[in-house]
C-alpha positions in Angstrom: -43.9 -49.6 22.5 -46.1 -46.5 22.4 -45.1 -43.9 19.8 -43.9 -40.6 21.5 -45.4 -37.3 20.5 -43.4 -34.2 19.8 -44.1 -32.5 23.2 -42.8 -35.5 25.1 -39.4 -35.0 23.5 -38.8 -31.8 25.3 -37.1 -33.4 28.3 -34.7 -35.1 25.9 -33.9 -32.0 23.9 -30.2 -31.7 24.8 -29.6 -35.4 24.2 -31.4 -35.3 20.9 -29.6 -32.2 19.8 -26.2 -33.8 20.6 -27.1 -37.0 18.7 -28.5 -34.8 15.9 -25.1 -33.2 15.5 -23.3 -36.6 15.7 -25.6 -37.9 12.9 -25.0 -34.8 10.8 -28.6 -34.1 10.6 -29.6 -37.5 9.2 -32.9 -38.2 11.0 -33.3 -41.9 10.1 -30.0 -42.6 11.8 -31.0 -40.4 14.7 -34.3 -42.3 15.0 -32.5 -45.6 15.3 -30.1 -44.2 18.0 -32.9 -42.8 20.1 -34.5 -46.2 20.2 -31.3 -48.0 21.0 -30.0 -45.6 23.6 -33.1 -44.1 25.2 -35.8 -46.6 24.2 -37.8 -43.9 22.5 -39.9 -44.9 19.4 -40.5 -41.7 17.5 -42.1 -41.4 14.1 -39.6 -40.1 11.5 -41.8 -37.2 10.4 -42.3 -36.1 14.0 -38.5 -36.2 14.6 -37.8 -34.2 11.5 -40.2 -31.5 12.6 -38.6 -31.4 16.1 -35.1 -31.0 14.7 -36.0 -28.6 12.0 -34.9 -25.4 13.9 -31.4 -26.8 14.4 -30.6 -27.3 10.7 -29.5 -23.7 10.1 -28.0 -23.0 13.6 -26.2 -26.3 14.5 -25.2 -27.9 11.2 -22.2 -26.7 9.2 -22.8 -25.5 5.6 -21.3 -28.7 4.3 -23.8 -30.8 6.3 -26.8 -28.9 5.1 -28.7 -30.2 2.1 -27.8 -27.8 -0.7 -29.2 -28.0 -4.1 -26.5 -28.1 -6.7 -26.8 -26.9 -10.3 -24.9 -28.0 -13.5 -24.1 -26.5 -16.8 -26.5 -27.2 -19.7 -26.1 -30.7 -21.2 -23.7 -31.9 -18.5 -25.9 -34.4 -16.7 -28.9 -36.6 -16.8 -30.2 -38.6 -13.9 -32.2 -41.9 -14.3 -34.2 -44.1 -12.0 -36.9 -46.7 -11.8 -40.1 -46.6 -9.8 -43.2 -48.8 -9.3 -46.9 -47.8 -9.2 -50.3 -49.4 -9.4 -52.7 -48.4 -12.1 -56.0 -49.8 -13.3 -55.9 -51.7 -16.6 -59.2 -53.1 -17.9 -60.6 -52.7 -14.4 -57.8 -54.7 -12.7 -55.1 -53.2 -10.5 -51.8 -53.7 -12.2 -48.3 -52.8 -11.0 -46.1 -51.2 -13.6 -42.5 -50.2 -13.7 -41.7 -46.6 -14.7 -38.4 -45.4 -16.1 -37.8 -41.7 -15.3 -35.1 -39.5 -16.7 -34.5 -35.8 -16.0 -32.0 -33.4 -17.5 -30.4 -31.7 -14.5 -30.2 -28.2 -16.0 -33.6 -27.8 -17.6 -35.4 -30.3 -15.4 -37.2 -31.6 -18.5 -38.6 -35.1 -17.9 -39.0 -38.3 -19.9 -41.1 -41.2 -18.7 -41.7 -44.7 -20.1 -43.4 -47.7 -18.6 -42.3 -51.3 -18.7 -43.8 -54.6 -17.5 -40.7 -55.3 -15.4 -37.4 -53.8 -14.4 -34.5 -55.6 -16.0 -31.3 -54.7 -17.9 -33.1 -54.5 -21.3 -35.6 -52.1 -19.8 -32.8 -49.8 -18.4 -30.9 -49.8 -21.7 -34.0 -49.2 -23.8 -35.1 -46.4 -21.4 -31.7 -44.6 -21.8 -31.8 -44.8 -25.6 -35.5 -43.8 -25.7 -34.5 -40.7 -23.6 -31.8 -39.8 -26.1 -34.3 -40.0 -28.9 -36.9 -38.0 -27.1 -34.5 -35.2 -26.2 -32.7 -35.6 -29.6 -29.3 -35.5 -27.9 -26.9 -37.2 -25.5 -25.7 -35.5 -22.3 -22.1 -35.6 -21.0 -22.8 -37.9 -18.1 -25.6 -40.2 -16.9 -26.1 -40.7 -13.2 -27.8 -43.9 -12.0 -28.2 -45.7 -8.7 -26.5 -49.0 -7.8 -28.9 -51.3 -9.5 -27.7 -54.8 -10.4 -29.0 -54.2 -13.9 -26.2 -51.7 -14.5 -23.5 -52.3 -11.9 -21.9 -55.6 -10.9 -20.4 -54.3 -7.7 -17.5 -52.2 -6.5 -13.8 -52.9 -6.6 -11.3 -52.7 -3.6 -11.1 -48.9 -4.1 -14.9 -48.4 -3.9 -15.3 -47.7 -7.6 -18.3 -49.0 -9.4 -17.8 -52.0 -11.7 -20.4 -51.6 -14.5 -21.9 -54.5 -16.6 -20.5 -55.2 -20.0 -23.8 -54.2 -21.7 -23.8 -50.8 -19.9 -20.1 -50.3 -20.7 -20.8 -50.9 -24.3 -23.8 -48.6 -24.4 -21.8 -45.8 -22.8 -18.9 -46.3 -25.3 -21.3 -46.5 -28.2 -23.1 -43.2 -27.4 -20.1 -41.4 -25.8 -21.4 -40.5 -22.3 -19.7 -40.9 -18.9 -21.2 -43.5 -16.6 -21.7 -42.3 -13.0 -23.2 -44.2 -10.1 -24.3 -42.5 -6.9 -22.6 -43.3 -3.7 -24.1 -46.3 -1.8 -26.9 -45.2 0.6 -26.6 -41.6 -0.6 -29.6 -41.3 -2.9 -29.4 -37.5 -2.6 -26.5 -37.6 -5.1 -29.3 -38.1 -7.7 -32.0 -36.2 -5.8 -33.5 -34.5 -8.9 -34.7 -37.8 -10.4 -35.7 -39.2 -6.9 -38.1 -36.3 -6.5 -39.3 -36.6 -10.1 -40.3 -40.3 -9.5 -42.6 -39.2 -6.8 -43.9 -36.3 -8.9 -44.8 -38.7 -11.8 -46.6 -41.0 -9.4 -48.8 -38.3 -7.8 -49.3 -36.0 -10.7 -49.6 -38.4 -13.6 -50.2 -42.0 -12.6 -52.5 -41.4 -9.6 -56.0 -42.6 -10.5 -55.1 -43.6 -14.0 -57.5 -46.0 -15.7 -56.7 -47.4 -19.1 -57.5 -50.3 -21.3 -53.9 -51.2 -22.3 -50.3 -50.2 -21.8 -50.3 -48.3 -25.1 -53.1 -46.1 -23.9 -51.1 -45.4 -20.7 -48.1 -44.4 -22.8 -50.2 -42.0 -24.7 -51.6 -40.4 -21.5 -48.0 -40.1 -20.1 -46.8 -38.4 -23.3 -49.7 -35.9 -23.1 -48.9 -35.2 -19.4 -45.3 -34.6 -20.2 -46.1 -31.9 -22.8 -49.1 -30.3 -21.2 -48.1 -30.4 -17.5 -44.5 -31.4 -16.8 -42.9 -29.3 -19.4 -44.6 -26.1 -18.3 -44.4 -26.5 -14.6 -42.9 -23.8 -12.3 -39.7 -24.7 -10.4 -39.1 -22.9 -7.2 -35.8 -21.1 -7.3 -35.3 -21.4 -11.1 -36.2 -19.0 -13.8 -38.4 -20.3 -16.6 -40.2 -23.6 -17.2 -38.4 -26.8 -18.2 -39.5 -26.2 -21.8 -37.9 -22.7 -21.8 -34.7 -23.9 -20.2 -34.5 -26.8 -22.6 -34.1 -24.3 -25.5 -30.7 -23.4 -23.9 -29.7 -26.9 -23.1 -30.6 -28.4 -26.5 -27.5 -27.0 -28.2 -25.2 -28.4 -25.5 -26.3 -32.0 -26.1 -24.3 -34.2 -28.4 -26.0 -35.4 -31.6 -28.2 -38.5 -31.4 -27.7 -39.8 -35.0 -26.9 -43.5 -34.5 -28.9 -46.6 -34.8 -30.1 -47.6 -31.3 -28.1 -50.4 -29.7 -31.3 -52.3 -28.9 -32.0 -52.5 -32.7 -28.6 -54.0 -33.4 -27.2 -57.5 -32.7 -24.9 -57.5 -29.8 -23.1 -60.8 -29.3 -20.0 -62.2 -27.6 -17.2 -64.2 -29.1 -14.0 -66.0 -27.8 -10.8 -65.3 -29.7 -9.4 -68.7 -30.7 -5.9 -70.0 -30.7 -5.2 -68.5 -34.1 -6.3 -65.0 -33.1 -9.6 -65.3 -35.0 -13.3 -64.9 -34.3 -16.0 -66.6 -36.2 -19.2 -64.7 -37.2 -21.8 -66.4 -39.4 -19.2 -69.1 -40.5 -16.7 -66.4 -41.5 -13.4 -65.8 -39.9 -12.0 -62.4 -38.9 -8.5 -61.8 -37.5 -8.0 -59.7 -34.4 -4.4 -58.3 -34.3 -2.8 -58.0 -30.9 -5.6 -59.8 -29.1 -4.7 -62.7 -26.8 -6.3 -66.1 -27.5 -9.1 -66.8 -25.1 -10.2 -63.2 -24.8 -13.9 -62.6 -24.7 -15.0 -59.7 -26.9 -18.3 -58.1 -27.8 -19.3 -57.7 -31.5 -21.9 -55.3 -32.9 -23.1 -56.7 -36.2 -24.5 -54.3 -38.8 -25.6 -55.1 -42.3 -22.1 -54.4 -43.8 -19.7 -54.2 -40.9 -18.8 -55.9 -37.6 -17.5 -53.7 -34.8 -15.5 -55.4 -32.1 -15.3 -54.2 -28.5 -13.5 -55.3 -25.3 -14.7 -54.0 -21.9 -16.6 -51.3 -23.7 -13.5 -50.1 -25.7 -13.6 -50.3 -29.4 -10.9 -52.6 -30.9 -11.6 -52.5 -34.6 -14.3 -52.5 -37.4 -14.3 -55.3 -39.9 -15.9 -55.0 -43.4 -17.9 -58.2 -44.1 -17.0 -58.1 -47.8 -13.3 -57.3 -47.7 -11.9 -58.2 -44.3 -12.7 -61.9 -44.1 -9.7 -63.9 -43.1 -8.3 -66.2 -45.8 -5.4 -68.5 -44.9 -2.3 -68.3 -47.1 -1.8 -71.4 -49.2 1.8 -72.3 -49.9 2.6 -74.5 -52.9 5.4 -76.9 -52.3 8.0 -76.3 -55.0 9.8 -79.4 -56.3 13.3 -79.3 -54.8 16.3 -80.5 -56.9 17.6 -83.9 -56.0 20.7 -83.9 -53.8 24.0 -84.2 -55.6 25.5 -87.7 -55.8 28.8 -88.8 -57.3 28.5 -90.4 -60.8 28.6 -94.2 -60.9 31.7 -95.6 -62.5 31.3 -96.8 -66.2 32.2 -100.5 -66.6 33.3 -101.7 -70.0 32.3 -105.2 -71.2 35.8 -106.5 -71.2 36.2 -105.3 -67.6 33.4 -107.4 -66.2 34.2 -110.6 -64.4 33.3 -113.9 -66.0 31.2 -114.8 -62.9 28.7 -112.2 -64.0 28.1 -114.1 -67.3 28.0 -117.5 -65.6 25.3 -116.1 -63.2 23.3 -114.8 -66.1 23.5 -118.1 -68.1 22.4 -120.0 -64.9 19.3 -117.8 -64.5 18.4 -118.2 -68.1 18.7 -122.0 -68.1 16.5 -122.2 -65.0 13.9 -120.0 -66.6 13.6 -122.3 -69.7 13.2 -125.5 -67.7 
């Protein structure tokens, strides 16, 4: 079907306007309805330009796209993107982790060979180290690497590893609403900004060199850019936000040993052939343990249960010695005097002796 031009949409202006209001200004939905109801195939960008005058006159204030701002240190948004760069003359697709502080708009970027849970968790911790602080909340999309799904009430169910990471660093996990990417629009725009301003036309010999160029771009370009509608550069605004971030003074989770254990029937877990008792924990419960050189910290669904010292808290079973019990009381045997014995006893004795000497 031939793509319609903007001027050919004039005869359908009233219908398009009505559908535009029904779709609450969401042009992709409007584009689909026009094709289903009127048979019109319109390019999305053309439709957006055609509907632009109605955004301020027809839509209610709640339906208009309004940029929201947060207090310093309150929020960080994260996302992954994909881009092709040239490594040793060959076109290579890389995965880029992008994080932005919502108040200052300061960026952090790191590249990975692939997108997986380890890359997400390492990217989050690398961001904390780069900013030297932890925000109140971290906003992500609904990637399977961090979110298992949603419960019957629509709330996100996060993976065990991400729950543990949030508990360990003390930030609030937040997932954007499904199909509402604008709830983390700051990082969505920054992913595109990184692709066009930093990665476009990049030619390197290895990933390490690409990381070096990205770090240089962050300091010399991204940190001093001008943001429309905001006062100051991201670097200037970060001076205000820095004091609002929580301290980042722990060992990264990715450098520690995170394992799982099953509580046995005796209420014990076994770590390196040593037993540790978990009080008030049901047998069969799966727990996560964080092993450090001197301690073992136990978590369940991201909540800390206890910390065990390897040297002093090893479980040792009590050994009970069986004390010798006194014999039960029995009545004394009657004493029989020789003259009281029957003669049959002597006869029996003499018979046994005579048989023995034969």
